[in-house]
Chimera marker file (.cmm) of the C-alpha trace (Angstrom):
<marker_set name="trace">
<marker id="1" x="-97.063" y="-175.673" z="143.297" r="1" g="1" b="0" radius="0.5"/>
<marker id="2" x="-100.444" y="-173.941" z="143.174" r="1" g="1" b="0" radius="0.5"/>
<marker id="3" x="-101.019" y="-174.390" z="146.894" r="1" g="1" b="0" radius="0.5"/>
<marker id="4" x="-97.554" y="-172.965" z="147.556" r="1" g="1" b="0" radius="0.5"/>
<marker id="5" x="-98.060" y="-169.630" z="145.802" r="1" g="1" b="0" radius="0.5"/>
<marker id="6" x="-97.899" y="-170.366" z="142.055" r="1" g="1" b="0" radius="0.5"/>
<marker id="7" x="-101.607" y="-170.322" z="141.098" r="1" g="1" b="0" radius="0.5"/>
<marker id="8" x="-100.962" y="-170.349" z="137.333" r="1" g="1" b="0" radius="0.5"/>
<marker id="9" x="-98.749" y="-173.466" z="137.453" r="1" g="1" b="0" radius="0.5"/>
<marker id="10" x="-99.758" y="-175.611" z="134.452" r="1" g="1" b="0" radius="0.5"/>
<marker id="11" x="-100.934" y="-179.202" z="134.366" r="1" g="1" b="0" radius="0.5"/>
<marker id="12" x="-98.719" y="-181.635" z="132.461" r="1" g="1" b="0" radius="0.5"/>
<marker id="13" x="-99.470" y="-182.112" z="128.767" r="1" g="1" b="0" radius="0.5"/>
<marker id="14" x="-100.781" y="-185.464" z="127.479" r="1" g="1" b="0" radius="0.5"/>
<marker id="15" x="-97.160" y="-186.627" z="127.047" r="1" g="1" b="0" radius="0.5"/>
<marker id="16" x="-96.531" y="-186.070" z="130.757" r="1" g="1" b="0" radius="0.5"/>
<marker id="17" x="-94.271" y="-183.053" z="130.243" r="1" g="1" b="0" radius="0.5"/>
<marker id="18" x="-94.916" y="-179.631" z="131.691" r="1" g="1" b="0" radius="0.5"/>
<marker id="19" x="-95.352" y="-176.752" z="129.254" r="1" g="1" b="0" radius="0.5"/>
<marker id="20" x="-92.479" y="-174.274" z="129.453" r="1" g="1" b="0" radius="0.5"/>
<marker id="21" x="-93.583" y="-171.104" z="131.210" r="1" g="1" b="0" radius="0.5"/>
<marker id="22" x="-91.588" y="-168.063" z="132.266" r="1" g="1" b="0" radius="0.5"/>
<marker id="23" x="-91.908" y="-166.570" z="135.728" r="1" g="1" b="0" radius="0.5"/>
<marker id="24" x="-93.736" y="-163.666" z="134.096" r="1" g="1" b="0" radius="0.5"/>
<marker id="25" x="-96.242" y="-166.051" z="132.515" r="1" g="1" b="0" radius="0.5"/>
<marker id="26" x="-96.719" y="-167.710" z="135.895" r="1" g="1" b="0" radius="0.5"/>
<marker id="27" x="-97.097" y="-164.304" z="137.551" r="1" g="1" b="0" radius="0.5"/>
<marker id="28" x="-94.606" y="-164.916" z="140.357" r="1" g="1" b="0" radius="0.5"/>
<marker id="29" x="-91.150" y="-163.839" z="141.433" r="1" g="1" b="0" radius="0.5"/>
<marker id="30" x="-88.204" y="-166.203" z="141.398" r="1" g="1" b="0" radius="0.5"/>
<marker id="31" x="-88.196" y="-166.322" z="145.211" r="1" g="1" b="0" radius="0.5"/>
<marker id="32" x="-91.862" y="-167.429" z="145.319" r="1" g="1" b="0" radius="0.5"/>
<marker id="33" x="-91.266" y="-169.995" z="142.579" r="1" g="1" b="0" radius="0.5"/>
<marker id="34" x="-88.102" y="-171.335" z="144.251" r="1" g="1" b="0" radius="0.5"/>
<marker id="35" x="-89.870" y="-171.683" z="147.608" r="1" g="1" b="0" radius="0.5"/>
<marker id="36" x="-92.787" y="-173.548" z="146.014" r="1" g="1" b="0" radius="0.5"/>
<marker id="37" x="-90.425" y="-175.797" z="144.096" r="1" g="1" b="0" radius="0.5"/>
<marker id="38" x="-88.470" y="-176.592" z="147.241" r="1" g="1" b="0" radius="0.5"/>
<marker id="39" x="-91.699" y="-177.471" z="149.062" r="1" g="1" b="0" radius="0.5"/>
<marker id="40" x="-92.921" y="-179.724" z="146.228" r="1" g="1" b="0" radius="0.5"/>
<marker id="41" x="-89.800" y="-181.347" z="144.775" r="1" g="1" b="0" radius="0.5"/>
<marker id="42" x="-90.375" y="-184.547" z="146.748" r="1" g="1" b="0" radius="0.5"/>
<marker id="43" x="-93.362" y="-185.260" z="144.463" r="1" g="1" b="0" radius="0.5"/>
<marker id="44" x="-91.145" y="-185.298" z="141.352" r="1" g="1" b="0" radius="0.5"/>
<marker id="45" x="-89.728" y="-188.711" z="140.417" r="1" g="1" b="0" radius="0.5"/>
<marker id="46" x="-85.998" y="-188.850" z="141.155" r="1" g="1" b="0" radius="0.5"/>
<marker id="47" x="-86.273" y="-185.225" z="142.356" r="1" g="1" b="0" radius="0.5"/>
<marker id="48" x="-86.308" y="-184.106" z="138.710" r="1" g="1" b="0" radius="0.5"/>
<marker id="49" x="-82.975" y="-185.665" z="137.833" r="1" g="1" b="0" radius="0.5"/>
<marker id="50" x="-82.259" y="-188.399" z="135.327" r="1" g="1" b="0" radius="0.5"/>
<marker id="51" x="-82.468" y="-192.043" z="136.299" r="1" g="1" b="0" radius="0.5"/>
<marker id="52" x="-79.308" y="-194.151" z="136.328" r="1" g="1" b="0" radius="0.5"/>
<marker id="53" x="-80.496" y="-195.804" z="133.104" r="1" g="1" b="0" radius="0.5"/>
<marker id="54" x="-80.908" y="-192.396" z="131.442" r="1" g="1" b="0" radius="0.5"/>
<marker id="55" x="-77.426" y="-191.332" z="132.565" r="1" g="1" b="0" radius="0.5"/>
<marker id="56" x="-75.911" y="-194.534" z="131.180" r="1" g="1" b="0" radius="0.5"/>
<marker id="57" x="-77.759" y="-194.163" z="127.867" r="1" g="1" b="0" radius="0.5"/>
<marker id="58" x="-76.526" y="-190.564" z="127.572" r="1" g="1" b="0" radius="0.5"/>
<marker id="59" x="-72.954" y="-191.591" z="128.463" r="1" g="1" b="0" radius="0.5"/>
<marker id="60" x="-73.072" y="-194.359" z="125.851" r="1" g="1" b="0" radius="0.5"/>
<marker id="61" x="-74.210" y="-191.895" z="123.178" r="1" g="1" b="0" radius="0.5"/>
<marker id="62" x="-71.479" y="-189.431" z="124.166" r="1" g="1" b="0" radius="0.5"/>
<marker id="63" x="-68.883" y="-192.206" z="124.026" r="1" g="1" b="0" radius="0.5"/>
<marker id="64" x="-69.906" y="-193.014" z="120.435" r="1" g="1" b="0" radius="0.5"/>
<marker id="65" x="-69.743" y="-189.292" z="119.631" r="1" g="1" b="0" radius="0.5"/>
<marker id="66" x="-66.259" y="-188.898" z="121.177" r="1" g="1" b="0" radius="0.5"/>
<marker id="67" x="-64.948" y="-191.884" z="119.220" r="1" g="1" b="0" radius="0.5"/>
<marker id="68" x="-66.409" y="-190.474" z="116.017" r="1" g="1" b="0" radius="0.5"/>
<marker id="69" x="-64.763" y="-187.106" z="116.672" r="1" g="1" b="0" radius="0.5"/>
<marker id="70" x="-61.379" y="-188.805" z="117.115" r="1" g="1" b="0" radius="0.5"/>
<marker id="71" x="-61.935" y="-190.796" z="113.908" r="1" g="1" b="0" radius="0.5"/>
<marker id="72" x="-62.596" y="-187.510" z="112.104" r="1" g="1" b="0" radius="0.5"/>
<marker id="73" x="-59.428" y="-185.750" z="113.217" r="1" g="1" b="0" radius="0.5"/>
<marker id="74" x="-59.937" y="-184.465" z="116.756" r="1" g="1" b="0" radius="0.5"/>
<marker id="75" x="-57.315" y="-186.818" z="118.172" r="1" g="1" b="0" radius="0.5"/>
<marker id="76" x="-57.391" y="-185.381" z="121.693" r="1" g="1" b="0" radius="0.5"/>
<marker id="77" x="-61.182" y="-185.619" z="122.095" r="1" g="1" b="0" radius="0.5"/>
<marker id="78" x="-61.707" y="-187.158" z="125.555" r="1" g="1" b="0" radius="0.5"/>
<marker id="79" x="-64.160" y="-189.873" z="126.497" r="1" g="1" b="0" radius="0.5"/>
<marker id="80" x="-67.100" y="-188.656" z="128.593" r="1" g="1" b="0" radius="0.5"/>
<marker id="81" x="-66.971" y="-188.877" z="132.371" r="1" g="1" b="0" radius="0.5"/>
<marker id="82" x="-69.286" y="-191.197" z="134.318" r="1" g="1" b="0" radius="0.5"/>
<marker id="83" x="-72.151" y="-188.719" z="133.858" r="1" g="1" b="0" radius="0.5"/>
<marker id="84" x="-71.597" y="-188.366" z="130.106" r="1" g="1" b="0" radius="0.5"/>
<marker id="85" x="-69.986" y="-184.925" z="130.289" r="1" g="1" b="0" radius="0.5"/>
<marker id="86" x="-67.124" y="-184.067" z="127.944" r="1" g="1" b="0" radius="0.5"/>
<marker id="87" x="-64.278" y="-181.891" z="129.195" r="1" g="1" b="0" radius="0.5"/>
<marker id="88" x="-63.779" y="-179.743" z="126.107" r="1" g="1" b="0" radius="0.5"/>
<marker id="89" x="-63.353" y="-176.038" z="125.482" r="1" g="1" b="0" radius="0.5"/>
<marker id="90" x="-60.954" y="-173.405" z="126.808" r="1" g="1" b="0" radius="0.5"/>
<marker id="91" x="-58.080" y="-174.833" z="128.794" r="1" g="1" b="0" radius="0.5"/>
<marker id="92" x="-58.733" y="-178.459" z="127.844" r="1" g="1" b="0" radius="0.5"/>
<marker id="93" x="-56.609" y="-178.665" z="124.694" r="1" g="1" b="0" radius="0.5"/>
<marker id="94" x="-59.670" y="-179.362" z="122.540" r="1" g="1" b="0" radius="0.5"/>
<marker id="95" x="-60.084" y="-176.360" z="120.263" r="1" g="1" b="0" radius="0.5"/>
<marker id="96" x="-63.839" y="-176.225" z="119.729" r="1" g="1" b="0" radius="0.5"/>
<marker id="97" x="-63.526" y="-173.146" z="117.498" r="1" g="1" b="0" radius="0.5"/>
<marker id="98" x="-61.104" y="-174.784" z="115.062" r="1" g="1" b="0" radius="0.5"/>
<marker id="99" x="-62.027" y="-175.777" z="111.493" r="1" g="1" b="0" radius="0.5"/>
<marker id="100" x="-60.963" y="-179.370" z="112.292" r="1" g="1" b="0" radius="0.5"/>
<marker id="101" x="-63.437" y="-179.535" z="115.198" r="1" g="1" b="0" radius="0.5"/>
<marker id="102" x="-66.209" y="-177.993" z="113.071" r="1" g="1" b="0" radius="0.5"/>
<marker id="103" x="-65.668" y="-180.545" z="110.296" r="1" g="1" b="0" radius="0.5"/>
<marker id="104" x="-65.629" y="-183.450" z="112.751" r="1" g="1" b="0" radius="0.5"/>
<marker id="105" x="-68.744" y="-182.136" z="114.482" r="1" g="1" b="0" radius="0.5"/>
<marker id="106" x="-70.552" y="-181.934" z="111.152" r="1" g="1" b="0" radius="0.5"/>
<marker id="107" x="-69.664" y="-185.579" z="110.485" r="1" g="1" b="0" radius="0.5"/>
<marker id="108" x="-70.519" y="-186.779" z="113.996" r="1" g="1" b="0" radius="0.5"/>
<marker id="109" x="-73.444" y="-184.665" z="115.166" r="1" g="1" b="0" radius="0.5"/>
<marker id="110" x="-75.963" y="-187.327" z="114.165" r="1" g="1" b="0" radius="0.5"/>
<marker id="111" x="-74.476" y="-189.486" z="116.948" r="1" g="1" b="0" radius="0.5"/>
<marker id="112" x="-75.859" y="-186.942" z="119.423" r="1" g="1" b="0" radius="0.5"/>
<marker id="113" x="-79.485" y="-187.548" z="118.425" r="1" g="1" b="0" radius="0.5"/>
<marker id="114" x="-81.485" y="-189.493" z="121.013" r="1" g="1" b="0" radius="0.5"/>
<link id1="1" id2="2" r="1" g="1" b="0" radius="0.2"/>
<link id1="2" id2="3" r="1" g="1" b="0" radius="0.2"/>
<link id1="3" id2="4" r="1" g="1" b="0" radius="0.2"/>
<link id1="4" id2="5" r="1" g="1" b="0" radius="0.2"/>
<link id1="5" id2="6" r="1" g="1" b="0" radius="0.2"/>
<link id1="6" id2="7" r="1" g="1" b="0" radius="0.2"/>
<link id1="7" id2="8" r="1" g="1" b="0" radius="0.2"/>
<link id1="8" id2="9" r="1" g="1" b="0" radius="0.2"/>
<link id1="9" id2="10" r="1" g="1" b="0" radius="0.2"/>
<link id1="10" id2="11" r="1" g="1" b="0" radius="0.2"/>
<link id1="11" id2="12" r="1" g="1" b="0" radius="0.2"/>
<link id1="12" id2="13" r="1" g="1" b="0" radius="0.2"/>
<link id1="13" id2="14" r="1" g="1" b="0" radius="0.2"/>
<link id1="14" id2="15" r="1" g="1" b="0" radius="0.2"/>
<link id1="15" id2="16" r="1" g="1" b="0" radius="0.2"/>
<link id1="16" id2="17" r="1" g="1" b="0" radius="0.2"/>
<link id1="17" id2="18" r="1" g="1" b="0" radius="0.2"/>
<link id1="18" id2="19" r="1" g="1" b="0" radius="0.2"/>
<link id1="19" id2="20" r="1" g="1" b="0" radius="0.2"/>
<link id1="20" id2="21" r="1" g="1" b="0" radius="0.2"/>
<link id1="21" id2="22" r="1" g="1" b="0" radius="0.2"/>
<link id1="22" id2="23" r="1" g="1" b="0" radius="0.2"/>
<link id1="23" id2="24" r="1" g="1" b="0" radius="0.2"/>
<link id1="24" id2="25" r="1" g="1" b="0" radius="0.2"/>
<link id1="25" id2="26" r="1" g="1" b="0" radius="0.2"/>
<link id1="26" id2="27" r="1" g="1" b="0" radius="0.2"/>
<link id1="27" id2="28" r="1" g="1" b="0" radius="0.2"/>
<link id1="28" id2="29" r="1" g="1" b="0" radius="0.2"/>
<link id1="29" id2="30" r="1" g="1" b="0" radius="0.2"/>
<link id1="30" id2="31" r="1" g="1" b="0" radius="0.2"/>
<link id1="31" id2="32" r="1" g="1" b="0" radius="0.2"/>
<link id1="32" id2="33" r="1" g="1" b="0" radius="0.2"/>
<link id1="33" id2="34" r="1" g="1" b="0" radius="0.2"/>
<link id1="34" id2="35" r="1" g="1" b="0" radius="0.2"/>
<link id1="35" id2="36" r="1" g="1" b="0" radius="0.2"/>
<link id1="36" id2="37" r="1" g="1" b="0" radius="0.2"/>
<link id1="37" id2="38" r="1" g="1" b="0" radius="0.2"/>
<link id1="38" id2="39" r="1" g="1" b="0" radius="0.2"/>
<link id1="39" id2="40" r="1" g="1" b="0" radius="0.2"/>
<link id1="40" id2="41" r="1" g="1" b="0" radius="0.2"/>
<link id1="41" id2="42" r="1" g="1" b="0" radius="0.2"/>
<link id1="42" id2="43" r="1" g="1" b="0" radius="0.2"/>
<link id1="43" id2="44" r="1" g="1" b="0" radius="0.2"/>
<link id1="44" id2="45" r="1" g="1" b="0" radius="0.2"/>
<link id1="45" id2="46" r="1" g="1" b="0" radius="0.2"/>
<link id1="46" id2="47" r="1" g="1" b="0" radius="0.2"/>
<link id1="47" id2="48" r="1" g="1" b="0" radius="0.2"/>
<link id1="48" id2="49" r="1" g="1" b="0" radius="0.2"/>
<link id1="49" id2="50" r="1" g="1" b="0" radius="0.2"/>
<link id1="50" id2="51" r="1" g="1" b="0" radius="0.2"/>
<link id1="51" id2="52" r="1" g="1" b="0" radius="0.2"/>
<link id1="52" id2="53" r="1" g="1" b="0" radius="0.2"/>
<link id1="53" id2="54" r="1" g="1" b="0" radius="0.2"/>
<link id1="54" id2="55" r="1" g="1" b="0" radius="0.2"/>
<link id1="55" id2="56" r="1" g="1" b="0" radius="0.2"/>
<link id1="56" id2="57" r="1" g="1" b="0" radius="0.2"/>
<link id1="57" id2="58" r="1" g="1" b="0" radius="0.2"/>
<link id1="58" id2="59" r="1" g="1" b="0" radius="0.2"/>
<link id1="59" id2="60" r="1" g="1" b="0" radius="0.2"/>
<link id1="60" id2="61" r="1" g="1" b="0" radius="0.2"/>
<link id1="61" id2="62" r="1" g="1" b="0" radius="0.2"/>
<link id1="62" id2="63" r="1" g="1" b="0" radius="0.2"/>
<link id1="63" id2="64" r="1" g="1" b="0" radius="0.2"/>
<link id1="64" id2="65" r="1" g="1" b="0" radius="0.2"/>
<link id1="65" id2="66" r="1" g="1" b="0" radius="0.2"/>
<link id1="66" id2="67" r="1" g="1" b="0" radius="0.2"/>
<link id1="67" id2="68" r="1" g="1" b="0" radius="0.2"/>
<link id1="68" id2="69" r="1" g="1" b="0" radius="0.2"/>
<link id1="69" id2="70" r="1" g="1" b="0" radius="0.2"/>
<link id1="70" id2="71" r="1" g="1" b="0" radius="0.2"/>
<link id1="71" id2="72" r="1" g="1" b="0" radius="0.2"/>
<link id1="72" id2="73" r="1" g="1" b="0" radius="0.2"/>
<link id1="73" id2="74" r="1" g="1" b="0" radius="0.2"/>
<link id1="74" id2="75" r="1" g="1" b="0" radius="0.2"/>
<link id1="75" id2="76" r="1" g="1" b="0" radius="0.2"/>
<link id1="76" id2="77" r="1" g="1" b="0" radius="0.2"/>
<link id1="77" id2="78" r="1" g="1" b="0" radius="0.2"/>
<link id1="78" id2="79" r="1" g="1" b="0" radius="0.2"/>
<link id1="79" id2="80" r="1" g="1" b="0" radius="0.2"/>
<link id1="80" id2="81" r="1" g="1" b="0" radius="0.2"/>
<link id1="81" id2="82" r="1" g="1" b="0" radius="0.2"/>
<link id1="82" id2="83" r="1" g="1" b="0" radius="0.2"/>
<link id1="83" id2="84" r="1" g="1" b="0" radius="0.2"/>
<link id1="84" id2="85" r="1" g="1" b="0" radius="0.2"/>
<link id1="85" id2="86" r="1" g="1" b="0" radius="0.2"/>
<link id1="86" id2="87" r="1" g="1" b="0" radius="0.2"/>
<link id1="87" id2="88" r="1" g="1" b="0" radius="0.2"/>
<link id1="88" id2="89" r="1" g="1" b="0" radius="0.2"/>
<link id1="89" id2="90" r="1" g="1" b="0" radius="0.2"/>
<link id1="90" id2="91" r="1" g="1" b="0" radius="0.2"/>
<link id1="91" id2="92" r="1" g="1" b="0" radius="0.2"/>
<link id1="92" id2="93" r="1" g="1" b="0" radius="0.2"/>
<link id1="93" id2="94" r="1" g="1" b="0" radius="0.2"/>
<link id1="94" id2="95" r="1" g="1" b="0" radius="0.2"/>
<link id1="95" id2="96" r="1" g="1" b="0" radius="0.2"/>
<link id1="96" id2="97" r="1" g="1" b="0" radius="0.2"/>
<link id1="97" id2="98" r="1" g="1" b="0" radius="0.2"/>
<link id1="98" id2="99" r="1" g="1" b="0" radius="0.2"/>
<link id1="99" id2="100" r="1" g="1" b="0" radius="0.2"/>
<link id1="100" id2="101" r="1" g="1" b="0" radius="0.2"/>
<link id1="101" id2="102" r="1" g="1" b="0" radius="0.2"/>
<link id1="102" id2="103" r="1" g="1" b="0" radius="0.2"/>
<link id1="103" id2="104" r="1" g="1" b="0" radius="0.2"/>
<link id1="104" id2="105" r="1" g="1" b="0" radius="0.2"/>
<link id1="105" id2="106" r="1" g="1" b="0" radius="0.2"/>
<link id1="106" id2="107" r="1" g="1" b="0" radius="0.2"/>
<link id1="107" id2="108" r="1" g="1" b="0" radius="0.2"/>
<link id1="108" id2="109" r="1" g="1" b="0" radius="0.2"/>
<link id1="109" id2="110" r="1" g="1" b="0" radius="0.2"/>
<link id1="110" id2="111" r="1" g="1" b="0" radius="0.2"/>
<link id1="111" id2="112" r="1" g="1" b="0" radius="0.2"/>
<link id1="112" id2="113" r="1" g="1" b="0" radius="0.2"/>
<link id1="113" id2="114" r="1" g="1" b="0" radius="0.2"/>
</marker_set>
């Protein structure tokens, strides 16, 4: 990233994660950052995306969460898709702003913890 125009790009922390920095903190425009990222993305494992194992673990957690939500009164809560995404919100029939959803979420939110 540094050799592609982002001289203030940070080194990873001891845990292997990069510190969060804004474009302003990095001192570059979004176009410079995007070009550098495009040039360097091949160095990132799995191009920065989750591994298949991570996707399956996330989907499994979301499946437990969806079942819990149904148990707590959100009868039309769908199961997650193959990527772990839930089709909820406007137009899906799942009223995320309802008191019933809020109560179920309160009971089930611990299932979302990694």
